[in-house]
C-alpha positions as CSV (number, residue, x, y, z in Angstrom):
1,M,-41.0,-44.7,4.0
2,A,-40.6,-44.1,7.8
3,L,-43.2,-45.5,10.2
4,S,-43.6,-42.1,11.6
5,D,-44.7,-39.0,10.6
6,C,-43.6,-36.9,7.3
7,V,-40.7,-34.6,8.4
8,K,-42.4,-31.9,5.8
9,C,-46.2,-32.4,5.9
10,W,-46.7,-34.6,9.8
11,M,-48.9,-37.3,8.3
12,T,-48.1,-40.8,8.3
13,P,-47.8,-41.7,5.4
14,C,-46.5,-38.8,3.6
15,E,-48.9,-36.9,2.1
16,C,-46.5,-33.9,0.3
17,G,-44.1,-36.8,-1.5
18,Y,-40.7,-35.6,1.2
19,E,-40.6,-39.3,2.1
20,Y,-40.8,-40.6,-1.8
21,R,-37.8,-38.3,-2.8
22,N,-35.3,-40.8,-3.1
23,W,-37.6,-43.6,-4.2
24,G,-36.2,-44.7,-7.8
25,K,-38.4,-44.8,-11.1
26,K,-39.5,-49.1,-10.6
27,S,-41.2,-48.4,-6.7
28,K,-42.4,-45.1,-7.3
29,D,-44.4,-47.1,-10.7
30,N,-45.1,-49.7,-8.0
31,L,-46.9,-47.2,-5.7
32,V,-49.1,-45.7,-8.5
33,K,-50.2,-49.0,-9.5
34,A,-51.0,-50.1,-6.2
35,I,-53.0,-47.4,-5.2
36,Q,-54.6,-46.3,-9.1
37,G,-54.7,-49.8,-10.2
38,Y,-52.0,-49.3,-13.3
39,T,-49.0,-47.5,-14.0
40,T,-48.8,-44.1,-15.7
41,Q,-46.8,-45.5,-18.8
42,E,-49.8,-47.8,-19.1
43,F,-52.5,-45.2,-19.4
44,I,-49.7,-43.6,-22.0
45,E,-49.7,-46.7,-23.9
46,W,-53.5,-47.6,-24.1
47,V,-54.3,-44.2,-25.4
48,K,-51.5,-43.9,-28.0
49,F,-51.7,-47.8,-29.7
50,D,-55.5,-48.8,-27.6
51,A,-58.0,-45.9,-27.4
52,P,-61.5,-46.8,-29.5
53,Y,-60.9,-43.4,-31.6
54,N,-58.3,-41.6,-33.0
55,S,-56.3,-38.4,-31.0
56,D,-58.0,-36.2,-32.2
57,T,-61.3,-37.1,-30.8
58,M,-59.4,-38.0,-27.6
59,M,-58.1,-34.4,-26.8
60,T,-61.6,-33.7,-26.6
61,F,-62.4,-35.6,-23.3
62,S,-61.6,-34.8,-20.4
63,F,-59.1,-36.9,-18.2
64,E,-61.7,-38.2,-16.0
65,E,-63.7,-39.4,-19.1
66,M,-60.4,-41.4,-20.6
67,E,-59.5,-42.7,-17.5
68,E,-63.2,-44.2,-17.1
69,L,-63.0,-45.4,-20.8
70,F,-59.2,-46.5,-20.1
71,L,-60.3,-49.0,-16.7
72,K,-63.7,-49.9,-18.9
73,E,-61.7,-51.8,-21.2
74,N,-59.3,-52.9,-19.0
75,Q,-61.4,-54.6,-16.7
76,N,-63.3,-56.4,-19.7
77,K,-59.6,-58.0,-20.3
78,D,-59.6,-59.6,-16.9
79,E,-62.4,-61.4,-17.5
């Protein structure tokens, strides 16, 4: 990322994503993990294999509810 304003949105750091267009998948995943605390892949794997409810039940949850449950479970693993 440049140390100057983004040429598209003129924000520092870039808010529109234009400055990240040439980043590789690994770099983007690292950025997401730094911001959210988890990668999208980690969340998907949890929903597929480790979620405490079956997939039909999980479909009734909002994303915020699933994320809250995910973060609670992973917080307990770290302790």
